[in-house]
C-alpha positions in Angstrom: 93.8 226.3 -46.4 90.2 225.1 -46.8 88.9 228.5 -47.8 91.8 229.3 -50.1 91.6 226.0 -51.9 87.8 226.2 -52.1 87.9 229.7 -53.5 90.5 228.5 -56.1 88.4 225.4 -57.0 85.0 227.1 -57.3 85.6 229.1 -60.4 86.9 226.0 -62.2 84.1 223.8 -61.0 81.1 226.1 -61.2 80.5 225.5 -65.0 80.5 221.7 -64.3 78.2 222.2 -61.3 75.7 224.2 -63.4 75.8 221.4 -66.0 75.1 218.8 -63.4 72.2 220.8 -61.9 70.6 221.3 -65.3 71.1 217.6 -66.2 69.4 216.5 -62.9 66.4 218.8 -63.5 66.1 217.5 -67.1 66.1 213.8 -66.2 64.1 213.9 -62.9 61.4 216.2 -61.6 62.4 217.9 -58.4 65.3 220.0 -57.1 68.9 219.5 -58.2 70.2 219.7 -54.6 69.6 217.2 -51.8 69.9 218.7 -48.3 70.3 216.5 -45.2 71.1 217.0 -41.6 74.4 215.6 -40.3 76.4 215.7 -37.0 79.5 217.9 -37.3 82.2 219.4 -35.2 81.4 219.4 -31.4 78.2 217.3 -32.1 76.5 220.3 -33.7 74.0 219.4 -36.4 74.3 221.1 -39.8 72.8 220.8 -43.3 74.9 219.0 -45.9 74.5 219.8 -49.6 74.7 217.2 -52.3 73.5 216.8 -55.9 70.4 214.7 -55.9 71.1 211.2 -57.4 67.8 209.5 -56.4 64.2 210.1 -57.3 62.5 212.6 -55.0 60.2 209.9 -53.4 63.4 208.1 -52.2 65.5 211.1 -51.3 63.5 211.9 -48.2 63.8 208.4 -46.5 66.5 209.4 -44.1 65.3 207.3 -41.2 65.3 204.1 -43.2 68.9 204.8 -44.3 69.9 205.8 -40.8 68.7 202.4 -39.5 70.6 200.6 -42.2 73.8 202.5 -41.3 73.2 201.8 -37.6 72.8 198.0 -38.3 76.1 198.1 -40.3 77.8 199.8 -37.4 76.9 196.9 -35.2 78.3 194.3 -37.5 81.9 193.3 -38.3 81.3 193.5 -42.0 82.0 196.2 -44.5 79.8 199.4 -44.6 78.4 198.5 -48.0 75.9 201.0 -49.4 72.3 199.7 -49.6 71.1 198.5 -53.0 69.3 201.5 -54.2 70.1 201.2 -57.9 66.5 201.1 -59.0 65.8 204.4 -57.2 68.7 206.3 -58.8 68.0 208.8 -61.5 69.6 208.2 -64.9 73.3 208.9 -64.5 73.0 208.9 -60.7 75.4 206.0 -60.3 78.0 207.7 -62.4 77.6 211.0 -60.4 78.2 208.9 -57.2 81.1 206.9 -58.6 83.0 210.0 -59.6 81.8 211.8 -56.3 80.4 214.6 -58.4 77.3 214.5 -56.2 79.6 215.8 -53.4 80.7 219.0 -55.1 78.0 221.2 -53.5 79.8 220.5 -50.2 82.3 223.1 -51.2 79.7 225.6 -50.0 79.6 223.7 -46.7 83.4 224.3 -46.5 82.9 228.0 -47.2 80.1 228.2 -44.5 82.5 226.7 -42.0 80.7 223.5 -41.1 82.9 221.2 -43.2 86.6 220.9 -44.1 88.1 219.5 -47.3 89.6 216.7 -45.2 88.3 215.1 -42.0 86.0 212.3 -40.8 83.1 211.8 -43.2 79.8 212.9 -41.7 77.3 210.1 -41.8 73.6 209.7 -41.0 74.0 208.4 -37.4 73.1 210.7 -34.6 75.4 211.6 -31.7 73.7 209.1 -29.4 74.5 206.3 -31.8 78.2 206.6 -31.0 80.1 205.4 -27.9 82.1 208.1 -26.1 85.3 206.6 -27.7 83.8 206.7 -31.2 82.4 210.3 -30.6 86.0 211.6 -30.6 85.5 211.8 -34.4 83.5 215.0 -33.7 86.6 216.7 -32.2 87.4 218.0 -35.6 85.5 219.4 -38.6 83.9 216.7 -40.8 85.5 216.5 -44.3 84.6 216.1 -47.9 87.2 213.4 -48.0 89.3 211.7 -45.4 91.6 208.9 -44.4 88.7 206.4 -44.4 87.8 207.3 -48.0 91.3 206.7 -49.4 91.9 203.6 -47.3 89.1 201.4 -48.6 85.9 203.3 -47.9 82.9 201.0 -47.9 85.0 197.8 -48.0 85.9 198.5 -44.4 83.9 197.9 -41.3 82.4 200.6 -39.1 85.1 199.9 -36.4 87.8 200.3 -39.0 86.3 203.6 -40.2 86.3 204.9 -36.6 89.9 203.7 -36.1 91.0 205.6 -39.2 89.1 208.7 -38.1 90.8 208.7 -34.7 94.2 208.0 -36.3 93.6 211.0 -38.5 92.7 213.2 -35.5 95.8 212.0 -33.6 98.2 212.7 -36.6 96.3 215.7 -38.2 98.6 218.2 -40.1 98.5 220.3 -43.2 100.9 217.8 -44.8 98.6 214.9 -44.0 95.6 216.8 -45.5 97.5 217.4 -48.7 98.5 213.8 -49.0 94.9 212.7 -48.5 93.7 215.2 -51.1 96.1 213.8 -53.6 95.3 210.2 -52.7 91.6 211.1 -53.2 92.3 212.3 -56.8 94.1 209.0 -57.5 91.3 207.0 -55.9 88.7 208.7 -58.2 90.9 208.3 -61.3 91.3 204.6 -60.6 87.5 204.1 -60.4 87.6 202.5 -56.9 85.0 204.8 -55.5 82.0 202.5 -55.1 
């Protein structure tokens, strides 16, 4: 299903992706794509592709962001994104809000290291997870998932893990389709912060 849907989407989305890439290059020096390592299925590390939404000087500060996520994981509060607004390129906030920065991950799906639906890969390393939490790596990470359509960054790390494990326990083609349709509604209703 992942490959078929991706192959159907790519011809429709390629013109938009080219426009976004050209736009990024025109407003900010540096590459259009941002590549970062993430932990995927079975704990294997892979390179995730995104459109770059921050200035190059900030785009390479993975360790600082990883520490931020790790601190949020230890708290009971929501997994709010750090306040990087001043580091965003012009239009970067809109690209993130509409999740257009995630479109290059369709190539991750074609490469077989991501699925359309699954637990969202984050910056934490495998050793940052308890054995119970690490169950989220039993399946392929996804471009969207149950966490994203259930509150996303307004939820705590423990709530995210609980949703990931609930998805793994109830995973089906039908559930994937429901999550994909809910993702579209989530984006249309502008709740993707």
